[in-house]
N, C-alpha and C positions, 0 to 999 in steps of 0.2 A: 622731700619737704616741699610744702606749698606755702606761698606767702599770700594770705587772703585779705589784706587790708587795702590793696590798691583798687582803684576803679578804672576799668579799661573801657575805652570808648573809641570807636572808629568812624571815620568819615568815608562814605561809600562813593565810588565812581560807577561807571556803567559795567565794570567787570568785577567789582568787589562788593562786599556787604559789610555792614557795621555790627559791632557787638559792644555792649555795655556790660561789664562783668565785675566779678569780685575776686578772682583768683588768678595767679600766675605761678607757674612751676619754678622751683629753684632746684637745680640739679648740678651734677658734676660737670657736665658739658658746658654749662653756663660759666662756671668758675674757670675752666680751661680757656674758654673763648675770651673772657675778660683779661686773663693773663697772657693772651697771645700764643698759647700753646695748643689750641684746638686745630684740627685739620682745616676748618673753615675760619678764615681770618678777615672779618669785615673791617673796613677802614675805620680808624678812630676819628671822631667820637661816634659811638653807636650805643644803642640801648639793648642790653641782653634780654633774654626771656624766650625760650623755645616753645612754651606751651601757655595757653590762656583759656579761660572759660567765662561765659557770661550770656547775656541776652542780646539778641539783635535789636538795634535801635533804628536801623535804616538799611535798605537794600538798594543795589544799583538796578538800573532799568532792565538789564539783561539777565539778572539772577532769577532762576526758576526754582520752585520747591522750598524756598526759605522766605520767611517774612518777619516783620517786626514782632518782637515778643518771643520768638523761638529761643529756647535754651540750647547753647552750642558749646563745643570745645574746638580749639584751633591749634594746629601745629604751625609754627612760624620759623623762619630762618633766624630772626631776632626781633626784638621790639615788644615782647610780651610784658615787660615791666613798665612800659610807658602808660601814661594816663589815657592817651589816645593812640589807637592803632588802626591801620588799614589792612583788611583781610581779603585775600582772594577767596571767592566762594568755593573753589576746589579744595582749599585747605581747611575747611570747617565742616564739622559733623554734628548733627543734632544729638542731644543727650536725653536720657530718660528723665521724667519728672521727679522720680524718687532719688536720682543721683545729685548730690550737692556739687557746687562748683569746684571745691577743693579736690574732691575725688575725681571729677571729670578732668581737671587740669593734669593730674598725675596719671590718668588712665592711658594716654598714648605711649608713655614710656614703660608702663608696667608689662 
């Protein structure tokens, strides 16, 4: 299941890039994490969300091959449900123009 009504936005540093998007994945691992029964247990409070997709709105000065306006998907440790997220460039991959954000968000788990 993908939740597509959130707007994702990230602030970039020199090693990260930003994405503004419209979809975040909702999956079983997220429900386990919120319940404290997943193998990864971030300290509370935290924002769940292991996948997100959107458009880059800003890149850090050391990011190569990605630029503002690129459509991307991201795999995160958590935070995909937040309005604003910081993404490491290594955790983000471009998506095809024909792929919508909801499909792109679910793609890493598929």
